[in-house]
C-alpha positions as CSV (number, residue, x, y, z in Angstrom):
1,X,-27.1,-68.3,35.4
2,X,-24.2,-67.6,37.2
3,X,-22.5,-66.3,34.0
4,X,-25.4,-64.2,33.3
5,X,-24.9,-62.8,36.9
6,X,-21.5,-62.1,36.3
7,X,-22.1,-60.5,33.4
8,X,-24.8,-58.2,35.2
9,X,-22.1,-57.1,37.6
10,X,-19.9,-55.7,34.8
11,X,-23.1,-53.9,33.4
12,X,-23.6,-52.1,37.0
13,X,-19.9,-51.1,37.2
14,X,-19.5,-49.9,33.5
15,X,-23.1,-48.1,33.5
16,X,-22.0,-46.1,36.7
17,X,-18.6,-44.9,35.2
18,X,-20.2,-44.3,32.0
19,X,-23.0,-42.1,33.6
20,X,-20.5,-40.1,35.3
21,X,-18.2,-39.6,32.4
22,X,-21.0,-38.7,30.0
23,X,-22.1,-36.0,32.5
24,X,-18.6,-34.6,33.1
25,X,-18.0,-34.3,29.2
26,X,-21.1,-32.9,28.6
27,X,-20.3,-29.8,30.8
28,X,-18.2,-28.5,28.1
29,X,-19.2,-30.5,25.1
30,X,-22.8,-30.6,24.4
31,X,-23.0,-33.3,21.5
32,X,-25.0,-36.3,22.9
33,X,-25.5,-37.6,19.5
34,X,-22.1,-37.6,18.7
35,X,-21.1,-39.1,21.8
36,X,-23.4,-41.9,21.6
37,X,-22.4,-42.4,17.8
38,X,-18.9,-42.9,19.1
39,X,-19.8,-45.0,22.2
40,X,-21.8,-47.5,20.0
41,X,-19.3,-47.7,17.1
42,X,-16.7,-49.1,19.4
43,X,-18.8,-52.2,19.9
44,X,-17.2,-53.2,16.6
45,X,-14.4,-54.4,18.7
46,X,-16.2,-56.8,20.9
47,X,-16.1,-59.8,18.4
48,X,-12.2,-59.5,17.7
49,X,-11.7,-59.4,21.4
50,X,-13.6,-62.7,22.1
51,X,-11.7,-64.4,19.1
52,X,-8.3,-63.2,20.8
53,X,-9.7,-64.7,24.4
54,X,-10.6,-68.0,22.3
55,X,-7.2,-68.4,20.7
56,X,-5.2,-67.6,24.2
57,X,-7.3,-70.1,26.3
58,X,-5.8,-73.4,27.4
59,X,-7.9,-75.2,25.0
60,X,-8.1,-72.8,22.1
61,X,-10.6,-73.3,19.6
62,X,-9.9,-72.8,16.0
63,X,-11.2,-69.9,13.7
64,X,-13.2,-72.3,11.6
65,X,-15.2,-74.0,14.6
66,X,-15.9,-70.4,16.0
67,X,-17.1,-69.4,12.5
68,X,-19.3,-72.5,12.4
69,X,-20.4,-71.9,15.8
70,X,-21.6,-68.2,14.8
71,X,-23.1,-69.4,11.6
72,X,-25.0,-72.4,13.0
73,X,-26.7,-70.1,15.6
74,X,-27.6,-67.5,12.9
75,X,-28.8,-70.2,10.8
76,X,-30.8,-71.5,13.8
77,X,-32.7,-68.3,13.8
78,X,-33.6,-68.5,10.1
79,X,-35.1,-71.9,10.6
80,X,-37.0,-70.9,13.7
81,X,-38.7,-67.8,12.0
82,X,-39.6,-70.1,9.2
83,X,-41.0,-72.4,11.5
84,X,-42.8,-69.7,13.3
85,X,-44.4,-68.4,10.4
86,X,-45.5,-71.7,9.2
87,X,-47.0,-72.5,12.3
88,X,-49.0,-69.2,12.4
89,X,-50.4,-69.5,8.9
90,X,-51.5,-73.1,9.8
91,X,-53.5,-71.9,12.6
92,X,-55.0,-69.2,10.3
93,X,-55.8,-71.4,7.2
94,X,-55.5,-75.1,6.3
95,X,-54.1,-74.5,2.9
96,X,-50.8,-73.1,3.7
97,X,-48.9,-72.8,0.1
98,X,-45.4,-74.2,0.3
99,X,-43.7,-71.0,-0.7
100,X,-46.0,-68.6,1.4
101,X,-43.3,-66.8,3.1
102,X,-40.7,-66.5,0.5
103,X,-38.9,-68.3,-1.7
104,X,-36.3,-70.6,0.0
105,X,-34.1,-73.6,-0.9
106,X,-34.7,-77.2,-0.4
107,X,-32.3,-77.2,2.6
108,X,-33.5,-74.2,4.5
109,X,-37.2,-75.8,3.7
110,X,-36.4,-78.9,5.3
111,X,-34.8,-77.3,8.3
112,X,-37.7,-75.2,8.8
113,X,-40.0,-78.2,8.6
114,X,-38.3,-80.6,10.8
115,X,-37.1,-77.8,13.2
116,X,-33.8,-80.2,14.2
117,X,-30.4,-78.9,14.4
118,X,-29.2,-80.5,11.3
119,X,-31.4,-78.1,9.2
120,X,-29.8,-75.4,10.8
121,X,-26.1,-76.8,10.1
122,X,-26.9,-77.3,6.5
123,X,-28.1,-74.1,6.0
124,X,-24.9,-72.5,7.6
125,X,-22.8,-74.8,5.0
126,X,-24.6,-74.6,1.9
127,X,-25.6,-70.4,2.2
128,X,-23.1,-69.0,4.6
129,X,-23.1,-65.6,2.8
130,X,-26.8,-65.4,2.8
131,X,-27.0,-66.1,6.5
132,X,-24.7,-63.3,7.5
133,X,-26.6,-60.7,5.0
134,X,-29.9,-61.7,7.1
135,X,-28.2,-61.0,10.5
136,X,-26.5,-57.8,8.9
137,X,-30.0,-56.7,7.9
138,X,-31.5,-57.7,11.4
139,X,-29.1,-56.0,13.4
140,X,-29.1,-52.7,11.2
141,X,-33.1,-52.7,12.4
142,X,-32.4,-53.1,15.9
143,X,-29.5,-50.4,15.8
144,X,-31.9,-48.3,14.5
145,X,-34.4,-48.7,17.7
146,X,-31.3,-49.2,20.0
147,X,-29.6,-45.7,18.8
148,X,-32.9,-43.6,19.0
149,X,-33.9,-44.8,22.3
150,X,-30.1,-44.2,23.8
151,X,-29.9,-40.8,22.3
152,X,-32.7,-39.6,24.6
153,X,-30.6,-40.8,27.8
154,X,-27.8,-38.8,26.6
155,X,-29.8,-35.9,26.1
156,X,-31.4,-36.3,29.4
157,X,-28.3,-36.7,31.3
158,X,-27.8,-33.0,30.3
159,X,-31.2,-31.9,31.9
160,X,-31.5,-33.5,35.6
161,X,-29.4,-35.5,38.1
162,X,-27.5,-38.8,37.7
163,X,-29.7,-40.5,40.3
164,X,-33.0,-39.5,38.6
165,X,-32.0,-40.4,34.9
166,X,-30.7,-43.7,36.4
167,X,-34.1,-44.5,38.4
168,X,-36.2,-43.4,35.6
169,X,-34.2,-45.3,32.8
170,X,-34.4,-48.4,34.8
171,X,-38.5,-48.3,34.6
172,X,-37.4,-50.4,31.4
173,X,-38.1,-53.7,33.3
174,X,-42.0,-52.6,33.4
175,X,-42.0,-52.1,29.7
176,X,-39.8,-55.4,29.1
177,X,-42.2,-57.4,31.1
178,X,-45.1,-55.9,29.1
179,X,-43.6,-56.6,25.8
180,X,-42.4,-59.9,26.9
181,X,-46.2,-60.8,27.6
182,X,-47.0,-59.3,24.2
183,X,-44.2,-60.8,22.0
184,X,-42.7,-63.6,23.7
185,X,-46.0,-64.9,25.1
186,X,-44.6,-65.3,28.4
187,X,-47.2,-66.3,31.0
188,X,-48.2,-63.6,33.7
189,X,-46.6,-64.7,37.0
190,X,-47.7,-63.2,40.5
191,X,-44.1,-63.4,41.6
192,X,-42.5,-61.7,38.9
193,X,-45.5,-59.1,38.8
194,X,-44.7,-58.5,42.6
195,X,-41.0,-58.1,41.8
196,X,-41.6,-55.6,39.0
197,X,-44.0,-53.8,41.4
198,X,-41.6,-53.5,44.4
199,X,-38.9,-52.3,41.9
200,X,-41.0,-49.7,40.5
201,X,-42.2,-48.2,43.8
202,X,-38.2,-48.2,44.8
203,X,-37.7,-46.0,41.5
204,X,-40.8,-44.0,42.1
205,X,-39.4,-43.0,45.7
206,X,-36.0,-42.3,44.5
207,X,-37.1,-40.3,41.1
208,X,-39.6,-38.2,43.6
209,X,-36.9,-37.1,46.1
210,X,-37.1,-33.3,46.8
211,X,-33.8,-31.8,46.0
212,X,-34.0,-30.0,49.5
213,X,-31.7,-27.0,50.2
214,X,-30.2,-26.4,46.9
215,X,-33.7,-25.7,45.7
216,X,-34.8,-23.5,48.6
217,X,-31.7,-21.2,48.1
218,X,-32.8,-20.5,44.6
219,X,-35.6,-17.6,43.7
220,X,-39.0,-18.6,42.5
221,X,-38.3,-17.8,39.0
222,X,-35.0,-20.1,39.1
223,X,-37.2,-22.9,40.9
224,X,-39.6,-22.8,38.2
225,X,-37.1,-23.1,35.6
226,X,-35.3,-25.9,37.3
227,X,-38.5,-27.9,37.8
228,X,-39.3,-27.5,34.0
229,X,-35.7,-28.7,33.0
230,X,-35.9,-31.7,35.3
231,X,-39.4,-32.4,33.8
232,X,-38.0,-32.4,30.5
233,X,-35.2,-34.9,31.6
234,X,-37.5,-37.2,33.3
235,X,-39.7,-37.4,30.1
236,X,-36.9,-38.0,27.9
237,X,-35.6,-40.7,30.2
238,X,-39.0,-42.5,30.4
239,X,-39.3,-42.5,26.5
240,X,-35.7,-44.0,26.7
241,X,-37.0,-46.7,29.1
242,X,-40.0,-47.5,27.1
243,X,-37.8,-47.8,23.7
244,X,-35.0,-49.9,25.7
245,X,-37.6,-52.2,27.0
246,X,-38.9,-52.9,23.7
247,X,-35.4,-53.4,22.0
248,X,-34.5,-56.0,24.8
249,X,-37.4,-58.2,24.0
250,X,-37.0,-57.8,20.4
251,X,-33.3,-58.6,20.8
252,X,-34.6,-61.7,22.6
253,X,-37.2,-62.8,20.3
254,X,-35.2,-62.3,17.0
255,X,-31.6,-62.6,17.8
256,X,-31.2,-65.3,20.3
257,X,-31.8,-68.8,19.2
258,X,-33.5,-71.3,21.4
259,X,-31.8,-74.2,22.9
260,X,-28.6,-73.0,21.5
261,X,-26.2,-71.0,23.7
262,X,-23.4,-69.4,21.8
263,X,-21.4,-66.6,23.8
264,X,-19.6,-65.8,20.3
265,X,-22.8,-65.7,18.6
266,X,-23.8,-63.0,21.0
267,X,-20.5,-60.7,20.5
268,X,-21.3,-61.4,16.9
269,X,-24.6,-59.5,17.1
270,X,-23.2,-56.9,19.2
271,X,-20.3,-56.5,16.7
272,X,-23.0,-56.0,13.9
273,X,-24.8,-53.5,15.9
274,X,-21.6,-51.6,16.2
275,X,-20.8,-51.8,12.7
276,X,-24.4,-50.7,11.6
277,X,-23.9,-47.7,13.8
278,X,-20.5,-46.6,12.4
279,X,-21.4,-47.3,8.7
280,X,-25.2,-46.0,8.8
281,X,-26.0,-44.0,12.0
282,X,-23.4,-41.3,11.4
283,X,-26.0,-39.6,9.0
284,X,-27.8,-38.1,11.6
285,X,-24.8,-36.1,12.6
286,X,-24.7,-33.5,9.6
287,X,-28.8,-33.7,9.7
288,X,-28.8,-32.7,13.2
289,X,-26.3,-29.7,12.5
290,X,-27.9,-28.6,9.3
291,X,-31.6,-28.2,11.6
292,X,-29.7,-26.6,14.0
293,X,-30.5,-29.0,16.7
294,X,-26.7,-29.9,17.4
295,X,-24.2,-27.6,15.7
296,X,-21.4,-30.3,15.1
297,X,-18.0,-29.1,16.5
298,X,-14.8,-31.4,16.9
299,X,-13.9,-32.0,20.7
300,X,-10.7,-31.1,22.2
301,X,-8.1,-33.7,23.0
302,X,-9.4,-33.7,26.5
303,X,-12.8,-34.0,25.7
304,X,-12.0,-36.8,23.3
305,X,-10.1,-38.9,25.8
306,X,-13.4,-38.5,28.1
307,X,-15.7,-39.4,25.2
308,X,-13.1,-42.4,24.1
309,X,-13.2,-43.7,28.1
310,X,-17.2,-43.4,27.9
311,X,-17.0,-45.7,24.7
312,X,-14.6,-48.3,26.5
313,X,-17.1,-48.5,29.5
314,X,-19.8,-48.8,27.0
315,X,-18.3,-51.8,25.4
316,X,-18.0,-53.5,28.5
317,X,-21.6,-52.4,29.9
318,X,-23.3,-53.5,26.4
319,X,-21.2,-56.8,26.2
320,X,-22.0,-57.7,29.4
321,X,-25.6,-57.0,28.8
322,X,-26.0,-58.9,25.8
323,X,-24.5,-62.1,27.5
324,X,-27.0,-61.5,30.5
325,X,-29.9,-61.2,28.2
326,X,-28.9,-64.2,26.4
327,X,-28.5,-66.3,29.1
328,X,-31.5,-65.1,31.4
329,X,-34.6,-63.1,30.2
330,X,-35.2,-59.8,29.4
331,X,-36.9,-59.2,32.7
332,X,-34.1,-60.4,34.7
333,X,-31.4,-58.4,32.9
334,X,-33.9,-55.3,33.0
335,X,-34.5,-55.5,36.6
336,X,-30.9,-56.5,37.4
337,X,-29.5,-53.3,36.1
338,X,-31.9,-51.6,38.4
339,X,-29.0,-52.3,41.0
340,X,-27.3,-49.2,39.2
341,X,-29.9,-47.1,41.2
342,X,-28.7,-47.3,44.7
343,X,-25.3,-47.5,43.2
344,X,-25.7,-44.4,41.5
345,X,-27.1,-42.5,44.7
346,X,-24.1,-43.7,46.5
347,X,-21.7,-41.9,43.9
348,X,-23.7,-38.9,44.0
349,X,-23.3,-38.8,47.9
350,X,-19.7,-39.5,47.5
351,X,-18.7,-37.5,44.5
352,X,-21.1,-34.4,44.8
353,X,-21.6,-34.4,48.4
354,X,-25.4,-34.7,48.4
355,X,-26.9,-35.7,51.8
356,X,-29.6,-38.3,50.7
357,X,-33.0,-38.3,51.9
358,X,-34.6,-41.3,53.7
359,X,-36.9,-42.1,50.4
360,X,-33.3,-42.7,48.4
361,X,-32.5,-45.5,51.1
362,X,-35.8,-46.9,51.0
363,X,-36.0,-46.9,47.3
364,X,-32.7,-48.5,47.0
365,X,-34.0,-51.3,49.8
366,X,-37.0,-51.9,47.4
367,X,-35.2,-52.3,44.3
368,X,-32.9,-55.1,46.0
369,X,-35.9,-56.5,47.3
370,X,-37.5,-56.8,43.8
371,X,-34.4,-58.0,42.3
372,X,-34.0,-60.8,44.9
373,X,-37.8,-61.7,44.2
374,X,-37.2,-62.0,40.7
375,X,-34.0,-63.9,41.2
376,X,-35.7,-66.4,43.1
377,X,-38.5,-66.6,40.4
378,X,-36.2,-67.0,37.5
379,X,-34.4,-70.0,39.8
380,X,-37.8,-71.8,40.1
381,X,-38.2,-71.4,36.5
382,X,-35.0,-72.9,35.3
């Protein structure tokens, strides 16, 4: 829980820096998908960085031990899926066939039947290549949902204020809780519902803040155009929040083994997400160019420096978030990242000189109260 909280703090700092840089670079280089592709492709460095860290520790772990750790965790995911499918079929039919799901080896079937760690270790030892291939396929599918949702955020940054994008994006906690109930069978708890409700009230207060003097100085036509532009940005941010909430829960369900905590495996999955983005998800770049949505052009040296900096903070944010997600819960991670909202409001005030309304401070206080409530609920559960 403590390590998850530290990872969450890294997420908050990195998210604020990433939002500022993304907004700055898109003032002269409006290529949101290319920026996203570069940023997510950088995740490929996370596992090598973790490996170097493990070798430099006072008590270093061998590469063989690290590899075995990641393989066992990955094999445990497969064994758990086998057992889950077998249990679902037994509930619906008393005549479950031995090979109902798909042909598997004797070792794998034994692991799925007994559910013990020996089955996972046997599978990791006997079929390591097949285990890694399964993880590659899993991360490719997760990367599709993640990249399509994140693209909406990168587009929305160009249409509305940083504070509003951050506030609406963080409504992902609502969707994370909803999908946790539906997909993870998480029981409904009054305290957690109250935490989400308090946080969403805070988000609403901040997202609906009137822009005040800046808007009053414009003509009626300009105000109308500005409202339409901001509405589009708000809707894109909301769609992004829904997709990210679903992604968080699917990651927890399919990519995090139960009763087996391995940070090396977490970073393996993050690196595979980066590799999938690098090798597969460059394809939309020429497609978006061909249909005229994003006419591609190469960035200047200064613009590329911004993009690279954005990618570095993206590595820090998503590496930290994956650790927080694996060590806590989708809801805790989603609501915890909501702390970026008051942080982003403070940045707006410091950098852009905005005078913040009372609702911004009230909304920030509500978000902090919701996070504190959720932290208490998670502590009681653990």
